[in-house]
KOLKOLTOR-911223 format. One record per residue (C-alpha): residue in one letter; x, y, z. Coordinates in pm, whole numbers, plus 50000, padded with zeros to 5 digits. Example, Ala and Ser with C-alpha at 12.3 -4.5 7.8 and 13.67 -1.06 7.14 Angstrom:
<sites>
A512304955050780/S513674989450714/
</sites>
This chain:
<sites>
M462657970692563/K460938004092513/E457627985892493/L458397967492818/L458957999993002/K455678015392892/G452618013993111/N449837989493042/P447098009392863/E444587980792897/L444637980193276/L442158004193433/I442558011293804/T439818031493970/V440428047894306/V437138057094472/G437348082394755/I434178080894967/G433188107595219/G435258136995338/C438478117895410/G438258096995095/C437588127194874/N440558145595027/T442748115594946/V441778113294580/N442218150994556/M445808146594681/L446358119694419/H445018143494154/E447428170494268/N450258145194232/N449258139793867/L448108104293933/S444918111093740/S446858104493419/Q447448068393531/V444218059493708/N440558068293718/L439908089794025/V436318091594152/A435108113194441/V431878102394613/N430098122794879/T426708132895016/D427998168195085/L427708189494771/A429788218494906/A432648195295003/L432438177894667/N432648210994481/S435758221094676/I437988193994525/N439538192894180/V438858156794082/E437048155293751/N434778125593825/K432458134894113/I429328116794227/L426818132894463/I424968103894619/G421588105394791/E420638138994646/N416938133694717/L417678119195062/T420108145295196/N419548174794958/G423328177094930/Y423868185495298/G425718153995402/A424868122395596/G424858138395941/S427488113796071/D424958085596036/P426238054895844/S422688043195775/I422078075595585/G425328070395396/Y424238035495297/Q420778046995187/A422348075294988/A424558050094808/Q421518028394739/E419688058094587/S422648064794355/E423658028494297/G423308032093920/M425858060493906/L428268041694132/R427988010693916/S428648030593599/A431688047193756/I433528014393822/M432037989193580/D434877990093323/S437637988193587/D440097959593630/I440877968993992/V438977991294234/I440638006994538/I438288022194794/T439668048295031/A437598062595314/G437648074195672/F435458052395893/G433518066296187/G431358091696007/G428308087795787/T429178087095418/G432468068095413/T431338042395667/G427898037095517/A428558038995142/S431848019895118/P430357984995176/L427847990394896/V430588001194652/A432527969794748/K429397948794690/I428947963994344/A432587956394259/R432167920094365/E428987916694158/L430937929893859/N433757904993930/I436277933193987/S439147928394233/C438587953494512/L440837965694794/A439727989695068/I442138011495265/V440298028295552/T441348050295843/L439998046496195/P439138076796412/F441108089596708/E439898075997041/S439308112097145/E436628114996875/G434338094597097/Q432928059897145/I430058064696899/R432398072196609/M434588042796706/D431568019796721/Y430488032196377/A433988025696241/L434157990296379/Q430677982996246/G431777996495908/I434707972195905/G432297944095988/D430017954695702/I432777957195442/K434467924095526/E431897902995344/P431817920195002/I435447932194985/H438317910794858/A440807925695105/Y440927954895342/I443617974195528/T443007996395831/L445118026495926/S444768036896290/N444968073896374/D445778064696736/L448818045496617/L449698076096412/L449648096696730/A451778070896910/G454308071496629/L454498109296590/G454368118296959/E451888138397161/T453448172197073/V452618169496703/G450178195696572/L446638185596479/F446908195696114/S450398180396090/A449038147296220/F446188146295967/N448568156995689/Q450938128995788/S448108103795781/N447068115995435/E450698115095321/V451088078895430/L447878069295254/K448928088194941/N452338071194933/L450748036894971/L448308043294687/I450938058294456/A453258028394506/L450388004094452/V449198021194135/Q452748023794000/M453297986594056/L450087977093875/N450268002793597/E453887999593488/T455487968693339/G458807961393507/Y461737938293442/V460127914093688/N456427920793662/V453507918893907/D450357918393697/K446637920193765/N446287882593805/D449147881494055/F447437908994252/S444087890694242/T445707858194357/I447337874794658/L444047891594750/S442297857994739/F443857845395065/E441477846595360/G442477868995649/E443657904295716/S445917923495482/I448847946795533/L450437972195303/G453667990795373/V456168012895192/G459838018695272/K462418041595113/A466228043495112/N468768067794970/S471218040694865/E471178003894775/E473227996895088/E470228008595292/A467747986395104/F467227963595405/D466347993895617/A463678002695359/L462347967195377/D462117969295755/Q460218002295721/A457687985095496/L457397954095716/N457037973396041/N454628000495929/P453278013696262/L450148028596104/V448607995496002/S446387983296285/I447277949396434/A448007928096128/N451367910396155/I452997897995835/D454527868396021/T451537845995938/A450887858095580/K449907832495318/G450617855395022/I453037884494980/I453767908594696/F457287922894713/Q457787951994472/L461227968094437/F461478002294268/C465018013294176/K466638043394016/S469368021193871/E470007984093826/P470187966694165/K472657939294256/L471377903694228/S472597897794583/T470417926794706/Y467347913294529/N467827877794659/G468767889895005/L465597910695040/I463357881294947/D465267858195184/H464797883895462/I461047883595404/R460987845595430/T462767846895765/R459917868895895/V457117845495789/T456267814895999/N454237799295715/R456857780195513/S454397776495223/V453927814095180/L453517824794818/I455847854194744/V455337872694417/P458317895694343/G458437925494112/V461227949094003/T460687982293827/L463398006193709/D462308042493750/P464948069693703/N462458095693834/L462248081594186/T462778106794463/S464888080794650/E467308054394527/I465208025094651/E461508021394726/I459887989294847/L456187980694850/I454967951195057/I451457936695035/G450667907495264/S447397888295279/G445877858395451/I447197871095783/S445787853196085/S445417863396444/S448127852896688/K445567828996838/P445567794596676/E441777791296665/P440077805796355/I438727841196363/K435007845296305/D435297878696127/T437477872895822/I437527884795465/I435317865595225/I437407853294932/D436767842194577/K436937804294568/E437867804094198/T441007824794242/C442037803994543/E442387772194334/L446007779694252/V447087778894614/Q444557758694811/N446857728094825/F449607746595011/E450017735995372/S450147763695632/T451587762895979/E449897779496274/P452077801396495/E452307797296867/Y450227822097064/I452147853397149/D450537875697408/D452087907997285/E450357912796950/L452117945696894/S455677933196934/F456317938296562/I455377975096597/N457387981396906/Q460707967496782/G463167995796783/E460488019996898/S459618035897232/M455868029097201/T455148010497523/D451418018697545/I448977999697328/P446418024597192/A442798018697286/I441648011996931/T444207984296902/R443017969197228/K439447970397096/L440427953096773/M442447927196962/A439437920497186/I437187916096885/N439597890896730/R439627871397057/D435817868997082/
</sites>
């Protein structure tokens, strides 16, 4: 039993923070002592910004191109910088089992370099997930166009991607929230998602989700969603599940049409069987695809800050429109063999694509970035 509760020393997870936002995120993970469980890598074109963080593994890309002064908010410069330093990037991730890219899209380095890192991971046959943040609408149309182009560029090489919208963050926190508080909240959400994900993959639980389970779930074509919920008692476990399922910071992906779901339950003490079964049944009631593949996991962790924590990862999520979406994630055909015979049902078209966000909330206005993304999916 002691061996079961130990982490898996053979599984190497590398979190690559690219650009200013990405580097800040991996620095937060380092400050939370996550560097003992995963390989943290900071990648930037800005030498001064790179030197200001405490992550041990740092890569200055495009040194000859930018002289260490940054990409000037130009994604093409970020991409060329990554090309110049492709050998270092390849060496940084080549022994990894899973690569998680985190970046803010809309600027130069994160937007431009992230697709190349994803391409390298695919060439090395490494499962790769990207979690990227989108800029505030107030940051201007050019930055938004760069961000949307970055998403288009990363869709082909990445296995799965998740977008976090800063405009939805503003809608959720309210217009009176302070600027620094809003960015800190965004970073905190991203940190919590990554910590829960790494903990699930790096620790062997009583019911285990392993690397192959993770790769299988990422193999489904479509958008992805990742959410975390917490509760102070087992009686509030269903509230934690609803928090995870209705994460208002994830752009427009709706778990209702998911083809694959990872459900990870973290507990301070042994949960009731009825709670465990009830949570999985509740997930099934939310999904219109009756053939959805649900992979459950349960980990006992007496050091949790709350009694219950739930991590949800959904993939293969389709638009509310029944016709196929042109821009979808490219998947590995080999890993899809296990599930390609499942039949899926297409949902009826629902005009309000944000109804899952607005349940129980007062958010009546759809942020502009969401409208843009919805329009793209409808083209």
